[in-house]
C-alpha positions as CSV (number, residue, x, y, z in Angstrom):
1,X,127.4,116.1,112.9
2,X,129.6,116.6,109.9
3,X,131.4,113.5,111.5
4,X,128.1,111.8,111.8
5,X,127.2,112.5,108.4
6,X,130.2,111.2,107.0
7,X,129.5,108.0,109.3
8,X,126.4,107.1,107.7
9,X,127.8,107.4,104.1
10,X,130.4,105.4,104.6
11,X,127.8,102.8,106.3
12,X,125.4,103.2,102.8
13,X,128.7,102.1,101.0
14,X,129.1,99.9,102.6
15,X,125.5,98.4,102.8
16,X,125.0,98.5,98.9
17,X,128.1,96.1,98.9
18,X,125.9,93.0,100.5
19,X,124.0,91.2,98.7
20,X,120.1,92.1,100.2
21,X,121.5,95.7,99.4
22,X,122.0,94.6,95.6
23,X,119.4,92.7,95.0
24,X,116.9,95.3,96.9
25,X,118.7,97.7,94.3
26,X,118.1,95.5,91.0
27,X,114.4,95.2,91.9
28,X,113.8,98.6,92.2
29,X,115.7,99.8,89.3
30,X,113.5,96.9,87.2
31,X,110.4,98.6,88.4
32,X,111.7,102.1,87.5
33,X,112.3,100.6,84.1
34,X,109.3,99.3,83.7
35,X,107.4,102.6,84.7
36,X,109.8,104.4,82.2
37,X,109.8,102.2,79.0
38,X,105.4,102.6,79.9
39,X,105.6,106.4,80.0
40,X,107.5,106.7,76.6
41,X,105.6,103.9,74.8
42,X,102.2,105.6,76.0
43,X,103.0,109.1,76.6
44,X,100.8,108.4,79.2
45,X,102.7,109.5,83.2
46,X,99.4,108.2,85.3
47,X,101.6,105.7,86.9
48,X,104.4,108.4,88.1
49,X,102.9,108.2,91.8
50,X,104.7,104.9,92.3
51,X,108.0,106.8,92.1
52,X,106.9,108.4,95.1
53,X,104.7,105.9,97.7
54,X,108.0,104.0,96.7
55,X,109.8,106.8,98.0
56,X,107.8,106.8,101.3
57,X,108.0,103.2,101.6
58,X,112.1,103.5,101.7
59,X,111.7,106.2,104.7
60,X,110.9,104.1,107.3
61,X,113.3,101.5,106.2
62,X,116.0,104.3,106.0
63,X,114.7,105.0,110.0
64,X,115.2,101.4,111.2
65,X,118.7,100.9,109.0
66,X,120.2,104.0,111.0
67,X,118.8,102.8,114.4
68,X,120.8,99.6,114.0
69,X,124.2,101.6,112.0
70,X,123.8,103.7,115.7
71,X,122.2,101.8,118.4
72,X,123.0,104.6,120.7
73,X,120.6,106.2,119.3
74,X,118.1,104.1,121.2
75,X,120.4,103.8,124.8
76,X,117.9,107.0,125.9
77,X,114.2,105.9,126.4
78,X,112.6,108.9,125.1
79,X,114.9,109.4,122.7
80,X,114.1,105.9,121.0
81,X,110.2,106.9,121.5
82,X,110.2,109.8,119.4
83,X,112.1,107.7,116.2
84,X,110.0,105.2,117.5
85,X,106.9,107.6,116.6
86,X,107.9,108.9,113.7
87,X,108.6,105.1,112.2
88,X,105.4,104.7,113.4
89,X,103.8,107.4,111.1
90,X,106.1,106.2,108.0
91,X,105.4,102.3,108.2
92,X,101.9,101.8,106.6
93,X,103.7,103.6,103.4
94,X,105.5,100.2,102.9
95,X,102.4,98.1,102.9
96,X,100.0,101.3,101.1
97,X,101.4,100.7,97.9
98,X,98.9,96.7,97.8
99,X,96.3,99.3,97.5
100,X,97.8,100.3,94.3
101,X,96.8,97.2,92.3
102,X,93.3,99.6,92.5
103,X,94.9,101.3,89.5
104,X,94.7,98.3,86.9
105,X,91.5,99.8,85.4
106,X,93.4,103.0,84.4
107,X,94.8,100.4,81.6
108,X,95.2,102.3,78.4
109,X,98.3,101.5,75.6
110,X,99.8,98.6,77.0
111,X,98.7,95.3,78.0
112,X,96.6,94.7,81.6
113,X,99.6,91.8,82.6
114,X,101.9,94.8,81.9
115,X,100.5,96.9,84.2
116,X,99.7,94.1,86.6
117,X,103.6,93.2,86.5
118,X,104.3,97.2,86.7
119,X,102.0,97.6,90.4
120,X,103.0,94.3,91.9
121,X,107.2,95.0,91.2
122,X,106.5,98.4,92.9
123,X,104.2,96.4,95.3
124,X,106.7,93.9,96.3
125,X,109.5,96.6,96.7
126,X,107.7,98.5,99.1
127,X,106.8,95.0,100.9
128,X,110.0,93.9,101.2
129,X,111.1,97.4,102.5
130,X,108.6,97.5,105.3
131,X,109.3,93.6,106.2
132,X,112.7,94.2,106.6
133,X,112.1,97.6,108.8
134,X,109.6,95.8,111.0
135,X,112.3,93.3,111.8
136,X,115.4,95.5,112.5
137,X,112.9,97.5,115.5
138,X,111.7,94.5,116.7
139,X,115.4,93.1,117.2
140,X,115.9,96.3,118.6
141,X,112.5,96.5,120.8
142,X,113.5,92.7,122.1
143,X,116.9,94.0,123.5
144,X,115.9,97.1,124.7
145,X,112.7,96.2,126.5
146,X,112.6,92.8,126.2
147,X,109.8,90.4,125.3
148,X,108.3,87.2,125.2
149,X,106.5,86.5,122.6
150,X,106.7,88.1,119.4
151,X,102.7,88.8,118.3
152,X,103.2,91.0,121.3
153,X,105.2,93.5,119.0
154,X,104.0,92.0,115.2
155,X,100.2,92.4,115.7
156,X,100.0,95.7,117.4
157,X,102.5,97.2,114.6
158,X,100.9,95.3,111.7
159,X,97.1,96.7,113.3
160,X,98.3,100.2,112.5
161,X,100.1,99.7,109.5
162,X,96.4,98.2,108.0
163,X,94.7,101.4,110.0
164,X,96.7,103.9,108.2
165,X,96.4,102.2,105.0
166,X,92.7,102.6,105.4
167,X,93.5,106.0,106.5
168,X,95.6,106.6,103.5
169,X,93.4,104.9,100.4
170,X,89.9,106.1,101.9
171,X,90.1,108.9,103.8
172,X,93.1,110.3,101.2
173,X,95.5,111.3,104.1
174,X,99.0,110.8,104.8
175,X,102.3,110.8,106.6
176,X,102.8,114.3,106.4
177,X,99.2,115.3,107.2
178,X,100.1,114.2,111.3
179,X,102.1,118.1,110.6
180,X,100.5,120.2,107.9
181,X,96.9,118.9,109.0
182,X,96.9,117.2,112.3
183,X,93.3,118.3,113.9
184,X,91.6,117.5,111.0
185,X,93.3,113.9,111.1
186,X,92.9,113.6,114.4
187,X,89.1,114.2,114.5
188,X,88.5,111.9,111.8
189,X,90.4,109.5,113.2
190,X,88.6,109.9,116.7
191,X,85.1,109.3,114.7
192,X,86.8,106.0,113.7
193,X,87.1,105.3,117.1
194,X,84.0,106.4,119.0
195,X,81.6,105.1,115.9
196,X,82.6,101.3,115.2
197,X,79.7,100.5,113.8
198,X,78.8,103.4,111.7
199,X,82.5,102.7,110.2
200,X,82.5,98.6,110.5
201,X,83.5,98.4,106.9
202,X,87.1,100.4,108.2
203,X,87.4,98.2,110.8
204,X,86.8,95.1,109.0
205,X,89.4,96.2,106.4
206,X,91.7,97.1,109.5
207,X,91.3,93.8,110.9
208,X,91.9,91.5,108.0
209,X,94.6,93.5,106.9
210,X,96.1,93.1,110.1
211,X,96.1,89.1,110.3
212,X,97.2,89.2,106.5
213,X,100.2,91.6,107.2
214,X,100.9,89.4,110.3
215,X,100.7,86.3,108.6
216,X,102.6,87.6,105.8
217,X,105.7,89.2,108.1
218,X,105.9,85.5,110.5
219,X,106.1,83.7,107.2
220,X,108.7,85.5,105.4
221,X,110.9,85.3,108.6
222,X,110.0,81.7,109.6
223,X,111.1,80.8,105.9
224,X,114.1,82.7,106.5
225,X,115.4,80.8,109.1
226,X,114.4,77.2,108.0
227,X,116.0,77.3,104.4
228,X,119.4,79.2,105.6
């Protein structure tokens, strides 16, 4: 166990030397600087929740990144399925921060453009971690199970992301509730499934976000291949 921890630490240090991780750290640092400046200037810590939301957004990336470092974890199907389940619980957090734009109405003591930039910066960072994490898992799934069409993996994942965003934003559940409050969470989700007409707004948002996130992911993926 100690050897594994040492190896993970070494790989993390090596990762911090890569261009993509340096850029991610710079972008995250800029967002934290914006938030710190706002709290100091206004004396208001209302937007501190952005830090927690970003932390939750990083968790699925850490999971997928560890899988790329130690592919032997995916050699046994049941072990990989267990890790994949945990990853699916957390990956919606990477796209959830988009909905924090609702908090622009809270603007106090600073120009509205500043809060817009602040929230967009955190949302952008979370999206980057989410897209990178989905891409890493996509590669692993393709290597293990194989599939001919990428949408067979991407759209279901983005659908679950969109559903997770709705559950988090409007039903006020989070990833930890699967452990701390599983019965209520499962009951409310079954209610959504069993009464689609009653919750037509929920399914409308979920489907719309599913297509948007799928298009966003595929666009960034294709652009990265086209320009390099």
